[in-house]
C-alpha positions in Angstrom: 0.3 0.4 0.5 1.7 3.2 -1.1 1.7 6.1 1.7 -1.4 8.0 0.0 -3.3 5.0 0.1 -2.3 4.7 4.0 -3.4 8.2 4.3 -6.8 7.6 3.1 -7.1 5.0 5.1 -5.8 6.7 8.7 -8.6 9.7 7.1 -11.0 7.2 6.9 -10.6 6.1 10.2 -10.5 8.7 12.1 -13.7 10.0 10.7 -15.8 6.9 11.1 -14.4 6.8 15.5 -15.6 10.3 15.8 -19.0 9.5 13.8 -19.4 6.5 16.5 -18.7 8.8 19.6 -21.2 11.8 18.6 -23.3 9.2 17.9 -23.2 7.4 21.1 -22.8 10.3 23.2 -23.9 13.2 21.9 -26.8 12.1 19.6 -29.6 14.0 21.2 -27.7 17.2 21.1 -27.1 16.8 17.8 -30.6 16.9 16.7 -31.2 19.7 18.6 -28.8 22.0 17.5 -29.6 21.3 13.8 -33.4 21.9 14.5 -32.2 25.1 16.1 -30.3 25.8 13.3 -26.8 26.2 15.5 -23.6 25.9 13.2 -21.5 24.6 16.0 -21.4 22.1 18.8 -19.4 21.8 21.6 -17.6 18.7 22.9 -16.1 17.5 26.0 -12.7 16.9 24.8 -12.1 14.4 28.2 -14.8 12.5 27.5 -13.8 12.0 23.7 -10.3 11.3 26.1 -11.8 8.5 28.0 -13.6 7.0 24.3 -10.5 7.0 22.6 -7.5 8.0 24.2 -5.0 7.2 21.5 -6.8 9.7 19.0 -7.7 12.2 21.5 -3.9 12.4 21.9 -3.1 12.3 18.2 -5.6 15.1 17.8 -3.6 17.6 20.7 -0.3 16.8 18.8 -1.8 17.0 15.2 -4.9 19.2 15.5 -4.5 20.5 11.6 -4.7 17.3 10.1 -7.8 16.3 12.5 -10.3 18.9 12.9 -10.9 19.4 9.7 -11.9 15.8 9.7 -13.9 15.9 12.5 -16.7 18.4 10.5 -17.1 15.3 8.0 -17.9 12.6 10.6 -20.6 14.7 11.5 -22.0 14.2 7.9 -21.6 10.6 8.6 -24.5 10.3 11.5 -28.0 9.1 10.4 -30.2 12.7 11.0 -32.6 13.3 8.5 -31.9 16.5 6.6 -28.7 18.3 5.9 -25.8 17.9 8.7 -23.7 20.1 8.7 -22.0 21.4 11.9 -18.6 22.5 13.7 -16.9 20.2 15.9 -15.9 22.6 18.6 -13.7 21.4 22.0 -13.9 22.7 26.0 -11.9 21.1 29.0 -8.6 20.1 28.1 -6.2 18.1 29.5 -4.6 20.7 32.4 -1.3 19.8 30.5 -2.3 21.5 27.3 -3.8 24.9 29.7 -0.7 27.0 29.4 0.1 30.5 31.2 0.4 33.4 27.9 4.2 33.9 29.0 5.0 30.2 29.1 3.9 29.9 25.2 7.3 29.0 23.0 8.0 27.3 19.8 7.5 23.8 20.6 3.8 24.5 21.2 3.0 25.9 17.5 0.7 23.8 15.6 -0.4 21.9 18.9 -4.0 22.6 20.5 -3.8 24.7 23.5 -5.8 26.9 25.8 -5.0 30.2 27.5 -6.7 31.9 29.8 -7.0 36.0 29.9 -9.0 39.3 29.5 -9.5 40.7 26.3 -7.8 43.8 26.0 -8.3 44.9 22.4 -10.2 44.1 19.7 -11.1 44.6 16.3 -14.4 45.0 14.7 -15.7 42.3 12.0 -14.9 41.8 8.6 -15.5 39.0 6.1 -12.5 36.7 5.1 -12.3 34.6 1.7 -12.7 31.2 3.2 -12.3 29.4 -0.4 -10.9 31.4 -3.6 -12.4 30.3 -7.0 -9.5 30.8 -9.7 -9.6 30.0 -13.4 -7.5 28.5 -15.5 -6.9 31.1 -18.8 -5.9 28.1 -20.9 -8.3 25.2 -20.8 -11.1 27.7 -19.0 -11.7 24.9 -15.8 -12.0 26.4 -12.6 -10.1 25.9 -9.7 -11.2 25.9 -5.6 -8.1 26.8 -3.6 -8.7 26.5 0.8 -7.2 29.7 2.4 -5.5 29.7 5.5 -2.6 32.5 4.8 -3.2 35.7 5.4 -2.4 36.9 1.6 -4.9 34.9 -1.1 -2.9 32.0 -2.6 -3.3 31.2 -6.2 -3.0 27.4 -7.3 0.4 26.4 -8.6 -0.9 24.9 -11.5 -4.0 23.5 -13.1 -4.8 20.0 -12.9 -6.3 19.7 -16.0 -3.8 21.1 -18.6 -0.8 21.6 -16.2 -0.6 25.8 -16.8 1.4 27.1 -14.3 1.4 31.1 -14.5 -1.4 33.8 -13.7 -4.9 32.8 -12.5 -7.4 34.8 -12.4 -10.0 35.1 -9.4 -13.2 34.1 -10.9 -15.6 33.8 -7.6 -14.7 33.4 -3.5 -16.7 31.8 -0.2 -16.6 34.3 2.5 -16.7 34.0 6.5 -16.8 36.4 9.1 -13.4 36.7 11.3 -12.2 39.3 14.3 -8.8 39.7 15.6 -9.1 40.5 19.5 -5.1 40.6 21.8 -5.9 38.7 25.5 -3.7 39.3 28.6 -2.6 37.5 31.1 -5.6 37.9 34.4 -4.2 39.6 37.1 -4.3 36.8 39.7 -1.2 35.4 37.9 0.6 38.3 37.5 0.8 39.9 40.4 4.2 42.1 40.2 4.9 41.4 36.6 4.0 43.1 33.2 1.0 41.2 32.4 1.7 38.9 28.5 -0.4 39.2 26.1 -1.7 37.3 22.7 -3.9 38.0 19.8 -6.7 35.6 19.0 -8.2 34.6 15.6 -11.7 34.1 15.5 -13.8 33.1 12.1 -17.6 32.1 11.6 -19.8 31.7 14.4 -17.0 32.5 17.2 -18.3 36.1 15.4 -21.8 36.0 15.8 -23.8 38.7 18.0 -23.5 36.6 21.3 -20.2 35.7 21.0 -19.4 39.4 20.4 -20.6 40.2 23.5 -18.4 38.1 25.3 -15.1 39.2 23.1 -15.6 42.5 23.7 -12.6 44.1 26.2 -13.2 43.6 29.3 -14.5 40.3 28.9 -12.4 37.2 30.6 -12.8 34.3 28.3 -10.8 31.0 28.0 -9.9 29.9 24.7 -9.0 26.7 22.8 -7.2 26.6 19.6 -4.1 25.9 17.7 -0.8 28.3 17.8 0.2 29.4 15.0 3.0 31.2 13.5 3.4 33.7 10.6 6.7 36.3 9.5 6.6 39.2 11.7 6.8 42.5 9.2 8.9 45.4 9.4 8.7 48.2 7.0 7.0 46.0 4.9 9.5 42.9 4.5 9.1 39.7 6.3 11.5 39.3 9.2 13.4 36.7 10.6 11.0 36.7 14.1 8.0 35.1 13.9 4.8 36.7 15.3 2.2 33.3 17.0 -1.4 34.0 17.6 -3.9 31.2 18.1 -6.6 30.4 15.5 -9.7 29.7 18.0 -11.4 26.4 18.2 -13.8 27.7 21.0 -14.6 30.6 23.2 -15.4 30.2 27.0 -16.5 33.1 29.0 -15.1 32.7 32.3 -16.7 34.6 34.9 -15.3 37.9 35.7 -16.5 38.2 39.3 -14.8 35.9 42.1 -16.1 33.4 41.5 -13.0 31.7 39.5 -11.3 31.3 42.9 -11.5 28.0 44.4 -13.2 27.7 47.9 -12.6 23.9 49.2 -14.6 22.7 52.3 -12.0 23.6 54.6 -11.9 27.4 53.2 -15.9 27.1 53.7 -15.6 26.4 57.2 -13.4 28.9 58.5 -15.1 31.6 56.3 -18.5 30.7 57.9 -16.9 31.0 61.3 -15.1 34.4 60.7 -18.2 35.6 60.0 -19.7 34.7 63.1 -16.9 36.6 64.9 -17.9 39.4 66.6 -15.0 41.1 66.5 -14.7 40.4 62.4 -15.1 44.1 61.5 -12.1 44.9 63.8 -10.0 42.0 61.9 -10.9 42.8 58.7 -9.7 46.9 59.5 -6.3 45.6 61.0 -5.8 43.3 58.3 -6.0 46.3 55.8 -2.0 47.7 55.5 -1.3 47.0 59.1 1.9 48.6 58.8 0.1 51.9 58.3 -0.6 53.2 61.9 -4.3 54.2 62.4 -6.5 55.4 59.5 -9.5 52.9 61.0 -12.4 54.9 59.5 -10.6 54.9 56.0 -9.6 51.1 56.5 -13.3 50.3 57.6 -14.5 52.5 54.4 -12.6 50.4 51.9 -13.3 47.2 53.3 -17.4 48.0 52.8 -16.1 49.4 49.5 -14.2 45.6 48.9 -17.3 44.0 49.5 -19.7 46.0 48.1 -23.4 46.6 48.1 -25.8 44.9 46.3 -26.5 45.9 42.4 -30.4 46.3 41.7 -32.2 45.9 38.1 -35.2 48.0 38.6 -38.7 46.8 36.9 -38.3 49.7 34.8 -34.7 48.7 33.7 -33.4 51.3 35.5 -30.1 50.2 37.2 -28.9 51.1 40.6 -25.5 50.4 41.1 -23.6 48.2 44.0 -19.9 50.1 43.5 -19.0 52.4 46.6 -16.8 55.1 45.4 -14.4 56.2 48.3 -12.2 59.4 47.4 -8.8 60.3 49.8 -7.2 64.0 50.1 -4.8 64.8 52.1 -1.3 65.5 53.5 1.9 64.5 51.6 3.1 61.7 53.9 -0.1 60.2 55.2 0.3 56.9 53.0 -2.7 57.5 50.7 -0.1 56.1 47.5 0.6 53.1 50.0 -3.1 52.4 51.1 -4.1 52.5 47.6 -1.3 50.5 45.9 -1.6 47.6 48.8 -5.2 47.6 48.7 -5.4 47.0 44.5 -3.1 43.7 44.7 -5.2 42.4 47.3 -8.2 41.5 44.7 -8.5 40.1 41.5 -8.6 42.6 38.7 -7.8 44.9 40.5 -5.7 47.7 38.8 -3.5 50.4 40.2 -2.6 54.2 38.3 -1.2 57.3 38.9 -1.7 61.1 38.7 -0.5 62.6 34.9 0.6 59.4 33.9 -3.7 58.7 33.3 -5.2 59.1 29.5 -8.4 58.8 28.5 -7.4 56.0 26.6 -5.7 54.4 29.4 -8.2 54.9 31.9 -11.8 54.3 30.1 -11.3 53.1 26.3 -10.0 53.9 23.1 -10.1 53.4 19.1 -6.2 53.0 18.3 -5.2 51.9 14.5 -3.4 48.6 14.4 -2.0 48.1 11.1 0.9 45.5 12.1 -1.2 42.9 13.1 -4.8 42.8 13.6 -5.1 45.6 11.2 -7.2 48.8 10.9 -9.0 50.7 13.7 -9.3 48.4 16.9 -10.9 49.3 20.3 -8.6 49.4 23.4 -9.8 48.9 27.1 -8.3 51.0 29.7 -7.8 50.4 33.2 -11.7 50.8 34.2 -12.8 48.1 32.0 -10.3 45.6 32.9 -11.2 46.3 36.4 -15.0 45.3 35.7 -16.4 44.3 38.7 -13.5 44.6 40.8 -11.7 47.7 42.3 -9.8 50.6 40.3 -7.1 53.0 42.2 -6.5 56.1 40.9 -3.4 57.8 42.8 -2.7 61.9 42.4 -6.8 62.2 41.2 -6.2 66.0 41.2 -3.5 65.6 38.3 -5.8 63.6 36.2 -6.6 65.7 32.7 -10.2 67.3 32.8 -10.9 66.0 30.0 -10.5 62.3 31.2 -12.1 62.8 34.3 -15.4 63.4 32.5 -14.8 59.9 31.2 -14.9 58.4 34.3 -18.5 60.1 35.5 -20.3 57.2 33.2 -18.5 54.7 34.5 -18.6 55.7 38.0 -23.0 56.8 37.8 -23.6 53.4 35.0 -21.3 50.9 35.3 -20.4 51.3 31.5 -17.8 53.0 29.2 -19.7 54.4 26.0 -17.3 55.0 22.4 -18.1 56.0 19.3 -15.0 56.9 17.3 -13.6 55.8 13.5 -17.3 53.7 13.0 -16.7 52.0 16.2 -19.5 52.8 18.7 -19.5 50.3 21.6 -20.5 50.1 25.4 -18.3 48.1 27.7 -19.0 46.4 31.4 -17.1 48.8 33.8 -18.6 47.8 37.0 -16.0 49.2 38.9 -15.4 50.7 42.4 -13.4 53.9 42.5 -11.1 54.5 45.4 -9.1 57.6 44.4 -6.7 59.5 46.4 -4.4 63.4 45.6 -3.1 66.2 47.3 -4.2 69.2 47.8 -3.4 72.0 45.3 -1.7 74.0 48.1 0.5 71.0 49.8 -1.7 70.5 52.5 -5.7 70.2 53.6 -7.2 73.0 54.9 -10.6 72.6 56.5 -11.4 76.1 55.8 -11.6 76.2 52.4 -14.2 74.1 50.1 -12.4 71.0 48.3 -13.1 72.7 44.9 -10.7 74.9 45.8 -8.2 72.6 46.9 -8.2 69.8 44.1 -8.7 70.1 40.5 -11.6 67.7 40.4 -14.9 68.4 38.2 -17.4 69.2 40.8 -20.1 66.6 38.7 -17.8 63.8 39.4 -17.0 64.8 42.7 -20.5 64.1 43.6 -20.3 60.0 42.6 -18.1 59.5 45.6 -20.1 57.6 48.4 -17.3 58.6 51.1 -14.4 61.1 51.1 -11.8 61.7 54.1 -9.6 63.9 54.8 -6.1 62.9 56.0 -4.4 65.5 57.9 -1.0 65.7 59.2 -1.1 67.6 62.6 1.7 67.5 64.7 0.9 65.8 68.4 3.1 64.5 71.0 1.2 61.3 72.1 0.0 60.6 68.4 3.4 60.8 66.8 5.3 58.9 69.5 2.7 56.1 69.0 3.1 55.8 64.9 7.0 55.9 65.4 6.7 52.8 68.0 4.4 51.4 65.6 6.8 52.2 62.5 9.7 50.7 64.6 7.9 47.4 66.3 6.6 46.5 62.3 9.7 47.1 60.3 12.9 46.2 62.9 11.5 44.5 66.0 8.6 42.6 65.3 8.4 41.9 62.3 6.0 39.1 62.5 3.1 41.3 63.6 3.3 43.5 60.1 1.4 39.9 59.1 -2.5 40.9 58.7 -5.0 39.3 61.3 -6.8 37.9 58.3 -4.1 36.3 55.6 -4.5 37.9 51.8 -5.5 34.6 50.2 -8.2 33.8 53.0 -9.3 37.4 52.6 -10.2 36.9 48.7 -12.1 34.1 49.3 -14.1 35.1 52.2 -14.7 38.3 49.9 -15.5 35.7 46.9 -17.5 33.7 49.0 -19.5 36.5 50.2 -20.5 37.8 46.8 -21.5 34.8 45.9 -23.6 33.5 48.4 -25.0 36.4 50.3 -27.4 38.9 49.3 -29.2 40.3 52.2 -32.4 42.1 52.4 -33.8 45.2 54.1 -35.3 45.3 57.5 -37.6 47.4 58.7 -35.8 48.6 61.7 -32.8 49.4 59.8 -34.7 51.4 57.0 -36.2 53.5 59.8 -32.6 53.9 61.1 -31.4 55.2 57.5 -34.6 57.3 57.1 -34.6 58.6 60.5 -31.1 60.1 59.7 -31.7 61.2 56.2 -34.7 63.4 57.2 -33.3 65.0 60.1 -30.6 66.2 58.2 -32.8 67.5 55.6 -35.2 69.3 58.4 -32.0 71.2 59.1 -31.9 72.2 56.3 -34.7 73.8 55.8 -33.9 77.3 56.7 -29.8 77.0 55.7 -27.7 74.9 53.7 -28.8 71.7 52.0 -27.0 69.1 54.2 -27.8 65.7 52.6 -29.4 65.0 49.3 -30.7 61.6 47.7 -27.6 60.5 46.9 -26.1 60.2 50.3 -29.0 58.0 51.3 -28.5 55.7 48.2 -24.9 55.3 49.6 -26.4 54.3 52.8 -27.9 51.9 51.3 -25.0 50.1 49.6 -22.8 51.1 53.0 -25.4 48.8 55.0 -25.7 46.6 52.6 -22.1 45.6 52.4 -22.1 46.1 56.5 -24.3 43.2 56.8 -22.5 41.0 53.9 -20.0 40.4 55.9 -21.3 38.8 58.6 -23.0 36.2 56.1 -26.3 37.6 57.5 -29.6 37.2 55.4 -30.8 40.9 56.9 -29.8 43.7 57.3 -29.9 44.8 60.6 -29.8 48.3 62.8 -26.6 47.9 64.1 -25.6 47.7 59.6 -27.8 50.7 59.4 -25.8 52.9 62.3 -22.2 51.9 60.8 -23.1 53.3 57.4 -24.4 56.8 59.2 -21.4 56.9 61.5 -19.0 56.6 58.5 -21.1 59.5 56.3 -21.2 61.9 59.3 -17.6 61.7 59.4 -17.5 62.1 55.5 -20.1 64.9 55.9 -18.0 66.3 58.9 -14.4 66.4 56.4 -15.6 67.8 53.3 -19.2 70.1 54.2 -18.7 71.6 57.4 -19.1 75.1 56.4 -17.0 77.2 59.3 -19.2 80.6 58.3 -22.6 78.9 59.2 -21.6 76.1 61.6 -23.6 73.3 59.2 -23.2 70.6 57.1 -23.5 72.0 53.4 -23.2 69.2 51.0 -22.5 72.0 48.1 -19.1 72.2 49.6 -18.3 68.8 50.0 -19.2 67.8 46.4 -17.4 70.8 45.3 -20.4 72.8 43.9 -20.9 76.6 45.2 -21.6 76.5 49.1 -25.0 78.6 50.7 -22.6 80.8 51.9 -21.0 81.7 49.0 -24.2 81.9 47.0 -25.4 84.3 49.6 -22.1 86.5 49.1 -22.7 86.6 45.5 -26.2 87.6 46.0 -25.1 90.7 47.7 -21.8 91.0 45.3 -24.2 91.3 42.6 -27.1 93.1 44.2 -24.0 95.8 44.9 -23.0 96.1 41.2 -26.7 96.7 40.6 -26.7 99.1 42.5 -23.4 101.0 41.5 -24.7 100.4 38.1 -27.1 103.5 38.5 -24.5 105.5 39.7 -21.4 104.4 37.1 -23.1 103.2 33.9 -22.1 99.5 33.0 -18.7 99.5 33.9 -18.4 99.6 37.7 -14.8 100.2 39.5 -13.7 97.6 41.5 -12.6 99.1 44.4 -16.0 100.7 44.8 -17.7 97.4 44.6 -15.0 95.8 47.3 -15.5 98.6 49.7 -19.4 98.4 49.3 -19.3 94.6 49.8 -17.6 94.4 53.0 -19.6 97.3 54.6 -22.7 94.4 53.8 -20.4 91.7 55.7 -18.5 90.2 52.7 -15.1 90.0 54.4 -13.3 88.1 51.3 -14.5 90.5 48.7 -11.6 91.1 46.5 -11.4 87.3 46.6 -15.0 86.8 45.5 -14.8 89.1 42.6 -12.3 87.6 41.7 -13.9 84.0 41.6 -16.8 85.6 39.9 -14.6 87.0 37.2 -12.9 83.6 36.4 -16.6 82.0 36.7 -17.5 83.9 33.7 -19.7 85.9 36.6 -17.9 89.1 35.8 -15.9 90.3 33.5 -13.8 93.1 32.8 -14.0 95.5 30.0 -10.7 97.4 31.2 -8.7 97.7 33.9 -10.3 98.7 37.6 -13.9 98.0 36.3 -16.1 94.9 35.9 -19.4 94.7 34.4 -22.3 91.8 34.5 -22.1 89.4 31.9 -25.6 89.8 30.0 -27.5 86.1 30.5 
């Protein structure tokens, strides 16, 4: 028997064996898939491995020879109608689940599985799967399967032996998409995530699969590792670029469920939840080397556990993500705290200051002609941290336009983009922990926050809690801090270990997120309602002390507090814990020294009631003086009259009103109202 005959027998044997496997284990699924008009079918590889270990091993090593034959094996099965399905595999052996950074030349041509988060994705385009060429001599048509990036013509005509140029007579198309995935955070702590490009085709580009392969989603890819020459300035290089020709895509849960929790772990978690000191233990486990900051650490603990997102009957989504802002003096450990928190949870991200751009923060469209080709959608830190936590340091130094991009993510949990013909909405259900220093170096409790940080007031209002970290000299406190640092770094390093080890903390949060969804009790709701209404009542004759946004924040904080103890009900204690944190936040940012009251506008960066009163006095003064001097009023006269009316900082108020466009200076030394 010659080699070609042996190869034919081998092909027939593979087709027959797989037809037998499908008939025995997947006959009903095949019938259902065909009746529903599906184009592919998922097969459990480990089940096939038990059926025929030898053929399964051969397929792992030679997928390019075997996979095309499996589609033909479906046609051999006795099912009414046209039988045509693409066979796709999942559940490969553990040895074939390979970390992206460990892919080598030895894996090229092998069937493997990789896990990663989609970082960028092209739009979906048609590509030639089969080209039909016509021979100019005998006019016969030659079909050529296309497997390379460039269109490949036949080498010769089988009928007449012609070997020159062939003309393209027709083609068959399928849809394709290129995506790039990078390693998930859990396995890249302290390393730069490696990435690889994935080639998707046919039904892997369907609308349902497109949603799964948009940037920000975590997926598991089974496919064949292939290579192609890297092109440098239009010429082929000796270096090869690798990519995976995907056979199947499996969506991986992007929450914490991927952490394996054993029965022993579950028992420890239940014991922790019943511990009456659990809140103190959790707070002590957040950066134990950093002295103090108990209230801030408690807020971060609640932030990591999160509230409960709700989808109301009218389609409105109420977010469960808790956002926290830290503004304070230098050397108060803000950066250390945020960096540490970002490493404690899967998919956490840490970005800082002027290095943050719109593209790096939310999402953007970039041009990639090297490999993917054309315009592609690339996810930023907020999208990559979907359902996790993103820490943004030096928040006040983030460009204004980049801050605007955050507003949608913080309020709606999505990032929308419409550029270069790509229109997409990406998931960004991300909690934000932001921090920064005041513009003048140190935090001034007597100065409104909008004058201390360059943060848009709309964005400031999205934060549930805001804390000021102040470095105030205190002999007693300074002694305790120095002793704490010496103990942790030099004399008792073992005490720097958290009470709840990091791995257990992650599993604890994962278990809570999956299994605990507490309901609000009448008593807890009455406590929150009472606090809210009392604060509103105080606002009837003065500045507004609280808005409905803070009411929503209180609910989220109370939900998180109940989840920590794995309770199915939110109790009065949970409500009181939320209220205490809210009071601290409001006092630090919303206290108006001139009135001695809480003003929520001051905390959220809006014009406070006291400032609005001063602005009204200034405008009234200008109206009176306009009757005497005309439209152009002398600045000195405005300041003099305003101070007589009780505006002590009249010159400063005049400057601010001009900066905000309420007034303008037509000529030096004079002001005029801007006509509305």
